[in-house]
TIPA-733444 format. One record per residue (C-alpha): x, y, z; residue number from 1; chain; residue in one letter. Coordinates in steps of 0.1 Angstrom, whole numbers, plus 5000, padded with zeros to 4 digits. Layout:
# TIPA-733444
{c1: X; c2: Y; c3: Z; num: NUM; chaine: A; residu: A} $
...
//
This chain:
# TIPA-733444
{c1: 8755; c2: 6091; c3: 3642; num: 1; chaine: A; residu: X} $
{c1: 8745; c2: 6109; c3: 3611; num: 2; chaine: A; residu: X} $
{c1: 8743; c2: 6145; c3: 3612; num: 3; chaine: A; residu: X} $
{c1: 8707; c2: 6145; c3: 3594; num: 4; chaine: A; residu: X} $
{c1: 8692; c2: 6127; c3: 3623; num: 5; chaine: A; residu: X} $
{c1: 8672; c2: 6149; c3: 3646; num: 6; chaine: A; residu: X} $
{c1: 8688; c2: 6127; c3: 3675; num: 7; chaine: A; residu: X} $
{c1: 8718; c2: 6136; c3: 3697; num: 8; chaine: A; residu: X} $
{c1: 8739; c2: 6109; c3: 3707; num: 9; chaine: A; residu: X} $
{c1: 8744; c2: 6104; c3: 3747; num: 10; chaine: A; residu: X} $
{c1: 8779; c2: 6103; c3: 3737; num: 11; chaine: A; residu: X} $
{c1: 8788; c2: 6137; c3: 3719; num: 12; chaine: A; residu: X} $
{c1: 8764; c2: 6149; c3: 3750; num: 13; chaine: A; residu: X} $
{c1: 8794; c2: 6137; c3: 3775; num: 14; chaine: A; residu: X} $
{c1: 8820; c2: 6147; c3: 3750; num: 15; chaine: A; residu: X} $
{c1: 8806; c2: 6187; c3: 3754; num: 16; chaine: A; residu: X} $
{c1: 8805; c2: 6183; c3: 3794; num: 17; chaine: A; residu: X} $
{c1: 8836; c2: 6172; c3: 3795; num: 18; chaine: A; residu: X} $
{c1: 8857; c2: 6193; c3: 3772; num: 19; chaine: A; residu: X} $
{c1: 8840; c2: 6221; c3: 3792; num: 20; chaine: A; residu: X} $
{c1: 8856; c2: 6213; c3: 3830; num: 21; chaine: A; residu: X} $
{c1: 8881; c2: 6237; c3: 3830; num: 22; chaine: A; residu: X} $
{c1: 8890; c2: 6266; c3: 3858; num: 23; chaine: A; residu: X} $
{c1: 8895; c2: 6306; c3: 3850; num: 24; chaine: A; residu: X} $
{c1: 8887; c2: 6330; c3: 3879; num: 25; chaine: A; residu: X} $
{c1: 8892; c2: 6312; c3: 3912; num: 26; chaine: A; residu: X} $
{c1: 8924; c2: 6323; c3: 3915; num: 27; chaine: A; residu: X} $
{c1: 8913; c2: 6362; c3: 3920; num: 28; chaine: A; residu: X} $
{c1: 8898; c2: 6357; c3: 3954; num: 29; chaine: A; residu: X} $
{c1: 8931; c2: 6352; c3: 3970; num: 30; chaine: A; residu: X} $
{c1: 8948; c2: 6386; c3: 3954; num: 31; chaine: A; residu: X} $
{c1: 8953; c2: 6403; c3: 3985; num: 32; chaine: A; residu: X} $
{c1: 8965; c2: 6373; c3: 4002; num: 33; chaine: A; residu: X} $
{c1: 8993; c2: 6370; c3: 3978; num: 34; chaine: A; residu: X} $
{c1: 9005; c2: 6403; c3: 3975; num: 35; chaine: A; residu: X} $
{c1: 9010; c2: 6401; c3: 4015; num: 36; chaine: A; residu: X} $
{c1: 9029; c2: 6365; c3: 4012; num: 37; chaine: A; residu: X} $
{c1: 9053; c2: 6372; c3: 3983; num: 38; chaine: A; residu: X} $
{c1: 9051; c2: 6412; c3: 3987; num: 39; chaine: A; residu: X} $
{c1: 9036; c2: 6424; c3: 3955; num: 40; chaine: A; residu: X} $
{c1: 9017; c2: 6447; c3: 3942; num: 41; chaine: A; residu: X} $
{c1: 8982; c2: 6446; c3: 3929; num: 42; chaine: A; residu: X} $
{c1: 8996; c2: 6451; c3: 3889; num: 43; chaine: A; residu: X} $
{c1: 9018; c2: 6425; c3: 3897; num: 44; chaine: A; residu: X} $
{c1: 8996; c2: 6396; c3: 3910; num: 45; chaine: A; residu: X} $
{c1: 8960; c2: 6403; c3: 3888; num: 46; chaine: A; residu: X} $
{c1: 8988; c2: 6390; c3: 3860; num: 47; chaine: A; residu: X} $
{c1: 8981; c2: 6355; c3: 3870; num: 48; chaine: A; residu: X} $
{c1: 8949; c2: 6361; c3: 3855; num: 49; chaine: A; residu: X} $
{c1: 8956; c2: 6384; c3: 3833; num: 50; chaine: A; residu: X} $
{c1: 8984; c2: 6360; c3: 3817; num: 51; chaine: A; residu: X} $
{c1: 8958; c2: 6330; c3: 3819; num: 52; chaine: A; residu: X} $
{c1: 8935; c2: 6344; c3: 3798; num: 53; chaine: A; residu: X} $
{c1: 8961; c2: 6363; c3: 3774; num: 54; chaine: A; residu: X} $
{c1: 8977; c2: 6329; c3: 3768; num: 55; chaine: A; residu: X} $
{c1: 8937; c2: 6314; c3: 3765; num: 56; chaine: A; residu: X} $
{c1: 8932; c2: 6340; c3: 3736; num: 57; chaine: A; residu: X} $
{c1: 8963; c2: 6335; c3: 3717; num: 58; chaine: A; residu: X} $
{c1: 8960; c2: 6298; c3: 3717; num: 59; chaine: A; residu: X} $
{c1: 8925; c2: 6299; c3: 3707; num: 60; chaine: A; residu: X} $
{c1: 8937; c2: 6310; c3: 3670; num: 61; chaine: A; residu: X} $
{c1: 8956; c2: 6283; c3: 3666; num: 62; chaine: A; residu: X} $
{c1: 8924; c2: 6261; c3: 3664; num: 63; chaine: A; residu: X} $
{c1: 8925; c2: 6262; c3: 3626; num: 64; chaine: A; residu: X} $
{c1: 8961; c2: 6246; c3: 3629; num: 65; chaine: A; residu: X} $
{c1: 8950; c2: 6216; c3: 3648; num: 66; chaine: A; residu: X} $
{c1: 8922; c2: 6210; c3: 3635; num: 67; chaine: A; residu: X} $
{c1: 8938; c2: 6204; c3: 3602; num: 68; chaine: A; residu: X} $
{c1: 8968; c2: 6185; c3: 3614; num: 69; chaine: A; residu: X} $
{c1: 8947; c2: 6162; c3: 3645; num: 70; chaine: A; residu: X} $
{c1: 8922; c2: 6148; c3: 3650; num: 71; chaine: A; residu: X} $
{c1: 8895; c2: 6165; c3: 3681; num: 72; chaine: A; residu: X} $
{c1: 8906; c2: 6133; c3: 3706; num: 73; chaine: A; residu: X} $
{c1: 8942; c2: 6141; c3: 3698; num: 74; chaine: A; residu: X} $
{c1: 8934; c2: 6176; c3: 3701; num: 75; chaine: A; residu: X} $
{c1: 8918; c2: 6173; c3: 3739; num: 76; chaine: A; residu: X} $
{c1: 8945; c2: 6150; c3: 3755; num: 77; chaine: A; residu: X} $
{c1: 8969; c2: 6174; c3: 3742; num: 78; chaine: A; residu: X} $
{c1: 8949; c2: 6201; c3: 3756; num: 79; chaine: A; residu: X} $
{c1: 8944; c2: 6181; c3: 3790; num: 80; chaine: A; residu: X} $
{c1: 8977; c2: 6171; c3: 3794; num: 81; chaine: A; residu: X} $
{c1: 8993; c2: 6207; c3: 3790; num: 82; chaine: A; residu: X} $
{c1: 8963; c2: 6220; c3: 3818; num: 83; chaine: A; residu: X} $
{c1: 8972; c2: 6188; c3: 3839; num: 84; chaine: A; residu: X} $
{c1: 9010; c2: 6205; c3: 3837; num: 85; chaine: A; residu: X} $
{c1: 9001; c2: 6235; c3: 3845; num: 86; chaine: A; residu: X} $
{c1: 8983; c2: 6228; c3: 3877; num: 87; chaine: A; residu: X} $
{c1: 9010; c2: 6204; c3: 3888; num: 88; chaine: A; residu: X} $
{c1: 9036; c2: 6231; c3: 3886; num: 89; chaine: A; residu: X} $
{c1: 9011; c2: 6255; c3: 3902; num: 90; chaine: A; residu: X} $
{c1: 9007; c2: 6229; c3: 3931; num: 91; chaine: A; residu: X} $
{c1: 9043; c2: 6226; c3: 3934; num: 92; chaine: A; residu: X} $
{c1: 9055; c2: 6268; c3: 3930; num: 93; chaine: A; residu: X} $
{c1: 9073; c2: 6285; c3: 3956; num: 94; chaine: A; residu: X} $
{c1: 9072; c2: 6312; c3: 3940; num: 95; chaine: A; residu: X} $
{c1: 9053; c2: 6337; c3: 3919; num: 96; chaine: A; residu: X} $
{c1: 9074; c2: 6334; c3: 3888; num: 97; chaine: A; residu: X} $
{c1: 9067; c2: 6294; c3: 3892; num: 98; chaine: A; residu: X} $
{c1: 9032; c2: 6301; c3: 3898; num: 99; chaine: A; residu: X} $
{c1: 9028; c2: 6323; c3: 3866; num: 100; chaine: A; residu: X} $
{c1: 9048; c2: 6300; c3: 3846; num: 101; chaine: A; residu: X} $
{c1: 9016; c2: 6273; c3: 3859; num: 102; chaine: A; residu: X} $
{c1: 8990; c2: 6296; c3: 3851; num: 103; chaine: A; residu: X} $
{c1: 9003; c2: 6298; c3: 3810; num: 104; chaine: A; residu: X} $
{c1: 9005; c2: 6266; c3: 3806; num: 105; chaine: A; residu: X} $
{c1: 8968; c2: 6261; c3: 3822; num: 106; chaine: A; residu: X} $
{c1: 8958; c2: 6286; c3: 3794; num: 107; chaine: A; residu: X} $
{c1: 8973; c2: 6267; c3: 3764; num: 108; chaine: A; residu: X} $
{c1: 8956; c2: 6239; c3: 3779; num: 109; chaine: A; residu: X} $
{c1: 8919; c2: 6261; c3: 3777; num: 110; chaine: A; residu: X} $
{c1: 8931; c2: 6276; c3: 3748; num: 111; chaine: A; residu: X} $
{c1: 8933; c2: 6247; c3: 3729; num: 112; chaine: A; residu: X} $
{c1: 8899; c2: 6227; c3: 3747; num: 113; chaine: A; residu: X} $
{c1: 8875; c2: 6258; c3: 3740; num: 114; chaine: A; residu: X} $
{c1: 8877; c2: 6256; c3: 3699; num: 115; chaine: A; residu: X} $
{c1: 8873; c2: 6220; c3: 3702; num: 116; chaine: A; residu: X} $
{c1: 8844; c2: 6220; c3: 3727; num: 117; chaine: A; residu: X} $
{c1: 8820; c2: 6239; c3: 3692; num: 118; chaine: A; residu: X} $
{c1: 8836; c2: 6224; c3: 3668; num: 119; chaine: A; residu: X} $
{c1: 8822; c2: 6188; c3: 3686; num: 120; chaine: A; residu: X} $
{c1: 8788; c2: 6203; c3: 3681; num: 121; chaine: A; residu: X} $
{c1: 8791; c2: 6220; c3: 3648; num: 122; chaine: A; residu: X} $
{c1: 8797; c2: 6187; c3: 3633; num: 123; chaine: A; residu: X} $
{c1: 8779; c2: 6162; c3: 3652; num: 124; chaine: A; residu: X} $
{c1: 8748; c2: 6181; c3: 3659; num: 125; chaine: A; residu: X} $
{c1: 8720; c2: 6180; c3: 3635; num: 126; chaine: A; residu: X} $
{c1: 8715; c2: 6214; c3: 3617; num: 127; chaine: A; residu: X} $
{c1: 8680; c2: 6222; c3: 3632; num: 128; chaine: A; residu: X} $
{c1: 8695; c2: 6216; c3: 3674; num: 129; chaine: A; residu: X} $
{c1: 8727; c2: 6235; c3: 3673; num: 130; chaine: A; residu: X} $
{c1: 8713; c2: 6266; c3: 3686; num: 131; chaine: A; residu: X} $
{c1: 8702; c2: 6243; c3: 3713; num: 132; chaine: A; residu: X} $
{c1: 8740; c2: 6233; c3: 3718; num: 133; chaine: A; residu: X} $
{c1: 8755; c2: 6259; c3: 3712; num: 134; chaine: A; residu: X} $
{c1: 8739; c2: 6274; c3: 3741; num: 135; chaine: A; residu: X} $
{c1: 8748; c2: 6243; c3: 3763; num: 136; chaine: A; residu: X} $
{c1: 8780; c2: 6248; c3: 3754; num: 137; chaine: A; residu: X} $
{c1: 8788; c2: 6285; c3: 3763; num: 138; chaine: A; residu: X} $
{c1: 8771; c2: 6277; c3: 3792; num: 139; chaine: A; residu: X} $
{c1: 8789; c2: 6252; c3: 3805; num: 140; chaine: A; residu: X} $
{c1: 8823; c2: 6270; c3: 3797; num: 141; chaine: A; residu: X} $
{c1: 8809; c2: 6303; c3: 3812; num: 142; chaine: A; residu: X} $
{c1: 8806; c2: 6285; c3: 3844; num: 143; chaine: A; residu: X} $
{c1: 8843; c2: 6287; c3: 3855; num: 144; chaine: A; residu: X} $
{c1: 8849; c2: 6322; c3: 3851; num: 145; chaine: A; residu: X} $
{c1: 8815; c2: 6326; c3: 3871; num: 146; chaine: A; residu: X} $
{c1: 8818; c2: 6302; c3: 3896; num: 147; chaine: A; residu: X} $
{c1: 8853; c2: 6302; c3: 3895; num: 148; chaine: A; residu: X} $
{c1: 8859; c2: 6331; c3: 3924; num: 149; chaine: A; residu: X} $
{c1: 8829; c2: 6311; c3: 3947; num: 150; chaine: A; residu: X} $
{c1: 8852; c2: 6287; c3: 3945; num: 151; chaine: A; residu: X} $
{c1: 8881; c2: 6295; c3: 3948; num: 152; chaine: A; residu: X} $
{c1: 8868; c2: 6316; c3: 3982; num: 153; chaine: A; residu: X} $
{c1: 8854; c2: 6289; c3: 4000; num: 154; chaine: A; residu: X} $
{c1: 8892; c2: 6267; c3: 3994; num: 155; chaine: A; residu: X} $
{c1: 8914; c2: 6292; c3: 4004; num: 156; chaine: A; residu: X} $
{c1: 8897; c2: 6302; c3: 4035; num: 157; chaine: A; residu: X} $
{c1: 8892; c2: 6266; c3: 4046; num: 158; chaine: A; residu: X} $
{c1: 8923; c2: 6247; c3: 4034; num: 159; chaine: A; residu: X} $
{c1: 8947; c2: 6275; c3: 4010; num: 160; chaine: A; residu: X} $
{c1: 8956; c2: 6289; c3: 3979; num: 161; chaine: A; residu: X} $
{c1: 8979; c2: 6264; c3: 3968; num: 162; chaine: A; residu: X} $
{c1: 8946; c2: 6231; c3: 3975; num: 163; chaine: A; residu: X} $
{c1: 8928; c2: 6250; c3: 3950; num: 164; chaine: A; residu: X} $
{c1: 8947; c2: 6232; c3: 3923; num: 165; chaine: A; residu: X} $
{c1: 8952; c2: 6199; c3: 3940; num: 166; chaine: A; residu: X} $
{c1: 8915; c2: 6204; c3: 3940; num: 167; chaine: A; residu: X} $
{c1: 8912; c2: 6205; c3: 3902; num: 168; chaine: A; residu: X} $
{c1: 8933; c2: 6174; c3: 3895; num: 169; chaine: A; residu: X} $
{c1: 8905; c2: 6149; c3: 3899; num: 170; chaine: A; residu: X} $
{c1: 8881; c2: 6172; c3: 3879; num: 171; chaine: A; residu: X} $
{c1: 8903; c2: 6170; c3: 3857; num: 172; chaine: A; residu: X} $
{c1: 8916; c2: 6137; c3: 3852; num: 173; chaine: A; residu: X} $
{c1: 8875; c2: 6134; c3: 3850; num: 174; chaine: A; residu: X} $
{c1: 8870; c2: 6155; c3: 3823; num: 175; chaine: A; residu: X} $
{c1: 8898; c2: 6129; c3: 3806; num: 176; chaine: A; residu: X} $
{c1: 8886; c2: 6097; c3: 3810; num: 177; chaine: A; residu: X} $
{c1: 8850; c2: 6110; c3: 3800; num: 178; chaine: A; residu: X} $
{c1: 8866; c2: 6131; c3: 3772; num: 179; chaine: A; residu: X} $
{c1: 8889; c2: 6099; c3: 3757; num: 180; chaine: A; residu: X} $
{c1: 8858; c2: 6078; c3: 3754; num: 181; chaine: A; residu: X} $
{c1: 8834; c2: 6104; c3: 3738; num: 182; chaine: A; residu: X} $
{c1: 8852; c2: 6125; c3: 3719; num: 183; chaine: A; residu: X} $
{c1: 8846; c2: 6117; c3: 3679; num: 184; chaine: A; residu: X} $
{c1: 8878; c2: 6103; c3: 3664; num: 185; chaine: A; residu: X} $
{c1: 8863; c2: 6111; c3: 3631; num: 186; chaine: A; residu: X} $
{c1: 8891; c2: 6138; c3: 3608; num: 187; chaine: A; residu: X} $
{c1: 8902; c2: 6150; c3: 3574; num: 188; chaine: A; residu: X} $
{c1: 8935; c2: 6154; c3: 3573; num: 189; chaine: A; residu: X} $
{c1: 8955; c2: 6185; c3: 3555; num: 190; chaine: A; residu: X} $
{c1: 8991; c2: 6183; c3: 3556; num: 191; chaine: A; residu: X} $
{c1: 8985; c2: 6210; c3: 3533; num: 192; chaine: A; residu: X} $
{c1: 8975; c2: 6239; c3: 3559; num: 193; chaine: A; residu: X} $
{c1: 9008; c2: 6258; c3: 3570; num: 194; chaine: A; residu: X} $
{c1: 9011; c2: 6280; c3: 3602; num: 195; chaine: A; residu: X} $
{c1: 9019; c2: 6315; c3: 3597; num: 196; chaine: A; residu: X} $
{c1: 9042; c2: 6322; c3: 3630; num: 197; chaine: A; residu: X} $
{c1: 9048; c2: 6354; c3: 3614; num: 198; chaine: A; residu: X} $
{c1: 9014; c2: 6363; c3: 3622; num: 199; chaine: A; residu: X} $
{c1: 9010; c2: 6348; c3: 3655; num: 200; chaine: A; residu: X} $
{c1: 9038; c2: 6370; c3: 3666; num: 201; chaine: A; residu: X} $
{c1: 9025; c2: 6398; c3: 3655; num: 202; chaine: A; residu: X} $
{c1: 8993; c2: 6393; c3: 3677; num: 203; chaine: A; residu: X} $
{c1: 9011; c2: 6382; c3: 3703; num: 204; chaine: A; residu: X} $
{c1: 9035; c2: 6410; c3: 3707; num: 205; chaine: A; residu: X} $
{c1: 9005; c2: 6433; c3: 3701; num: 206; chaine: A; residu: X} $
{c1: 8982; c2: 6418; c3: 3730; num: 207; chaine: A; residu: X} $
{c1: 9009; c2: 6412; c3: 3759; num: 208; chaine: A; residu: X} $
{c1: 9022; c2: 6447; c3: 3752; num: 209; chaine: A; residu: X} $
{c1: 8988; c2: 6468; c3: 3753; num: 210; chaine: A; residu: X} $
{c1: 8980; c2: 6446; c3: 3787; num: 211; chaine: A; residu: X} $
{c1: 9016; c2: 6454; c3: 3800; num: 212; chaine: A; residu: X} $
{c1: 9005; c2: 6490; c3: 3790; num: 213; chaine: A; residu: X} $
{c1: 8974; c2: 6487; c3: 3811; num: 214; chaine: A; residu: X} $
{c1: 8992; c2: 6478; c3: 3839; num: 215; chaine: A; residu: X} $
{c1: 9014; c2: 6505; c3: 3847; num: 216; chaine: A; residu: X} $
{c1: 8985; c2: 6524; c3: 3850; num: 217; chaine: A; residu: X} $
{c1: 8981; c2: 6518; c3: 3887; num: 218; chaine: A; residu: X} $
{c1: 8976; c2: 6548; c3: 3910; num: 219; chaine: A; residu: X} $
{c1: 8969; c2: 6563; c3: 3878; num: 220; chaine: A; residu: X} $
{c1: 9007; c2: 6570; c3: 3869; num: 221; chaine: A; residu: X} $
{c1: 9020; c2: 6580; c3: 3835; num: 222; chaine: A; residu: X} $
{c1: 9054; c2: 6569; c3: 3828; num: 223; chaine: A; residu: X} $
{c1: 9075; c2: 6569; c3: 3792; num: 224; chaine: A; residu: X} $
{c1: 9073; c2: 6529; c3: 3796; num: 225; chaine: A; residu: X} $
{c1: 9035; c2: 6531; c3: 3787; num: 226; chaine: A; residu: X} $
{c1: 9041; c2: 6548; c3: 3755; num: 227; chaine: A; residu: X} $
{c1: 9065; c2: 6531; c3: 3747; num: 228; chaine: A; residu: X} $
{c1: 9045; c2: 6499; c3: 3752; num: 229; chaine: A; residu: X} $
{c1: 9014; c2: 6509; c3: 3734; num: 230; chaine: A; residu: X} $
{c1: 9032; c2: 6525; c3: 3701; num: 231; chaine: A; residu: X} $
{c1: 9047; c2: 6488; c3: 3704; num: 232; chaine: A; residu: X} $
{c1: 9014; c2: 6473; c3: 3705; num: 233; chaine: A; residu: X} $
{c1: 9000; c2: 6496; c3: 3673; num: 234; chaine: A; residu: X} $
{c1: 9029; c2: 6491; c3: 3655; num: 235; chaine: A; residu: X} $
{c1: 9025; c2: 6448; c3: 3657; num: 236; chaine: A; residu: X} $
{c1: 8985; c2: 6453; c3: 3652; num: 237; chaine: A; residu: X} $
{c1: 8990; c2: 6471; c3: 3627; num: 238; chaine: A; residu: X} $
{c1: 9018; c2: 6450; c3: 3610; num: 239; chaine: A; residu: X} $
{c1: 8993; c2: 6422; c3: 3617; num: 240; chaine: A; residu: X} $
{c1: 8966; c2: 6434; c3: 3599; num: 241; chaine: A; residu: X} $
{c1: 8986; c2: 6439; c3: 3567; num: 242; chaine: A; residu: X} $
{c1: 9000; c2: 6404; c3: 3570; num: 243; chaine: A; residu: X} $
{c1: 8963; c2: 6393; c3: 3569; num: 244; chaine: A; residu: X} $
{c1: 8953; c2: 6414; c3: 3537; num: 245; chaine: A; residu: X} $
{c1: 8985; c2: 6407; c3: 3521; num: 246; chaine: A; residu: X} $
{c1: 9000; c2: 6372; c3: 3529; num: 247; chaine: A; residu: X} $
{c1: 8994; c2: 6346; c3: 3513; num: 248; chaine: A; residu: X} $
{c1: 8990; c2: 6320; c3: 3545; num: 249; chaine: A; residu: X} $
{c1: 8957; c2: 6327; c3: 3560; num: 250; chaine: A; residu: X} $
{c1: 8961; c2: 6333; c3: 3598; num: 251; chaine: A; residu: X} $
{c1: 8924; c2: 6343; c3: 3608; num: 252; chaine: A; residu: X} $
{c1: 8903; c2: 6351; c3: 3579; num: 253; chaine: A; residu: X} $
{c1: 8890; c2: 6390; c3: 3590; num: 254; chaine: A; residu: X} $
{c1: 8868; c2: 6393; c3: 3561; num: 255; chaine: A; residu: X} $
{c1: 8840; c2: 6381; c3: 3585; num: 256; chaine: A; residu: X} $
{c1: 8840; c2: 6411; c3: 3603; num: 257; chaine: A; residu: X} $
{c1: 8819; c2: 6425; c3: 3572; num: 258; chaine: A; residu: X} $
{c1: 8790; c2: 6411; c3: 3583; num: 259; chaine: A; residu: X} $
{c1: 8768; c2: 6438; c3: 3605; num: 260; chaine: A; residu: X} $
{c1: 8752; c2: 6407; c3: 3624; num: 261; chaine: A; residu: X} $
{c1: 8788; c2: 6392; c3: 3635; num: 262; chaine: A; residu: X} $
{c1: 8796; c2: 6423; c3: 3648; num: 263; chaine: A; residu: X} $
{c1: 8766; c2: 6437; c3: 3666; num: 264; chaine: A; residu: X} $
{c1: 8765; c2: 6401; c3: 3687; num: 265; chaine: A; residu: X} $
{c1: 8805; c2: 6403; c3: 3690; num: 266; chaine: A; residu: X} $
{c1: 8800; c2: 6435; c3: 3707; num: 267; chaine: A; residu: X} $
{c1: 8776; c2: 6425; c3: 3725; num: 268; chaine: A; residu: X} $
{c1: 8795; c2: 6390; c3: 3737; num: 269; chaine: A; residu: X} $
{c1: 8830; c2: 6417; c3: 3741; num: 270; chaine: A; residu: X} $
{c1: 8813; c2: 6440; c3: 3765; num: 271; chaine: A; residu: X} $
{c1: 8792; c2: 6410; c3: 3787; num: 272; chaine: A; residu: X} $
{c1: 8828; c2: 6390; c3: 3789; num: 273; chaine: A; residu: X} $
{c1: 8845; c2: 6425; c3: 3800; num: 274; chaine: A; residu: X} $
{c1: 8819; c2: 6437; c3: 3830; num: 275; chaine: A; residu: X} $
{c1: 8822; c2: 6397; c3: 3836; num: 276; chaine: A; residu: X} $
{c1: 8854; c2: 6392; c3: 3841; num: 277; chaine: A; residu: X} $
{c1: 8863; c2: 6433; c3: 3854; num: 278; chaine: A; residu: X} $
{c1: 8838; c2: 6423; c3: 3886; num: 279; chaine: A; residu: X} $
{c1: 8850; c2: 6389; c3: 3890; num: 280; chaine: A; residu: X} $
{c1: 8884; c2: 6407; c3: 3903; num: 281; chaine: A; residu: X} $
{c1: 8871; c2: 6441; c3: 3911; num: 282; chaine: A; residu: X} $
{c1: 8848; c2: 6427; c3: 3933; num: 283; chaine: A; residu: X} $
{c1: 8865; c2: 6400; c3: 3957; num: 284; chaine: A; residu: X} $
{c1: 8897; c2: 6430; c3: 3959; num: 285; chaine: A; residu: X} $
{c1: 8874; c2: 6456; c3: 3969; num: 286; chaine: A; residu: X} $
{c1: 8857; c2: 6434; c3: 3995; num: 287; chaine: A; residu: X} $
{c1: 8889; c2: 6424; c3: 4010; num: 288; chaine: A; residu: X} $
{c1: 8914; c2: 6450; c3: 4011; num: 289; chaine: A; residu: X} $
{c1: 8888; c2: 6476; c3: 4016; num: 290; chaine: A; residu: X} $
{c1: 8864; c2: 6461; c3: 4038; num: 291; chaine: A; residu: X} $
{c1: 8887; c2: 6436; c3: 4055; num: 292; chaine: A; residu: X} $
{c1: 8864; c2: 6402; c3: 4045; num: 293; chaine: A; residu: X} $
{c1: 8875; c2: 6367; c3: 4043; num: 294; chaine: A; residu: X} $
{c1: 8881; c2: 6355; c3: 4015; num: 295; chaine: A; residu: X} $
{c1: 8855; c2: 6335; c3: 4018; num: 296; chaine: A; residu: X} $
{c1: 8831; c2: 6360; c3: 4023; num: 297; chaine: A; residu: X} $
{c1: 8846; c2: 6375; c3: 3990; num: 298; chaine: A; residu: X} $
{c1: 8838; c2: 6351; c3: 3969; num: 299; chaine: A; residu: X} $
{c1: 8803; c2: 6341; c3: 3977; num: 300; chaine: A; residu: X} $
{c1: 8799; c2: 6385; c3: 3973; num: 301; chaine: A; residu: X} $
{c1: 8798; c2: 6374; c3: 3934; num: 302; chaine: A; residu: X} $
{c1: 8769; c2: 6346; c3: 3939; num: 303; chaine: A; residu: X} $
{c1: 8739; c2: 6364; c3: 3931; num: 304; chaine: A; residu: X} $
{c1: 8746; c2: 6379; c3: 3901; num: 305; chaine: A; residu: X} $
{c1: 8765; c2: 6345; c3: 3893; num: 306; chaine: A; residu: X} $
{c1: 8729; c2: 6324; c3: 3903; num: 307; chaine: A; residu: X} $
{c1: 8712; c2: 6358; c3: 3878; num: 308; chaine: A; residu: X} $
{c1: 8733; c2: 6355; c3: 3850; num: 309; chaine: A; residu: X} $
{c1: 8726; c2: 6317; c3: 3843; num: 310; chaine: A; residu: X} $
{c1: 8695; c2: 6320; c3: 3855; num: 311; chaine: A; residu: X} $
//
């Protein structure tokens, strides 16, 4: 399809749908049950979602490198294989540590595939219709965090938390079949592109240390470890910013934040995602631990907000 054409190929539409089918927050409603089963605290069990989203965020920063080395279909296959491996590890896990490993591997797949959705749109949709399809792609990607707790609550109530991952398997395979046939293979390879491992490591240390520090605030306790982690996060992030300005290899182009419109749009999006993820975590946990509700009721407690957010 020529991008100057005002029509959008059905293959591109299916490619957007296929690359957007993944999960995020369906485990949130199972936290109280997992806390009892494996005898861990809320600050520990929440890492099932926190570590997943952390890995998604970090892996998304590698999208420029992946795009330079692989075509879109290859990138998708790498992502879906990582997601399937993580899903199978979670299904077979008999300890919290192994379940956490499975979620982290799933996060790698999601982090790879999320930018791919928008790359497909920007490279294959006519300029006059990009806004419409960017909204379409965003809607598909936002369905998972919005409806994940409802799905997780119903499945956990009738079957169990392990079946959440089991039922996701066929969905992932359907996504694989759809996208292998529809995701474009056109690609201009850039062998000169070199990945900046130092910048990536600094950003990973900064994000991980900061989130680890926040997890130390359970019950309002302030410890020396908390301050130590915050210092490590600050130093790592400062090193990342310094390298972003002076390194010969560009990891992330921070210059785009000089555009006022982008800064304001980003603040709105960050506020939306912060509120969305916070509510998806806090409400099901509160409903179960404080009100004694089941996982199904906890999941459906989020339905009004989910429906309103996608109206």
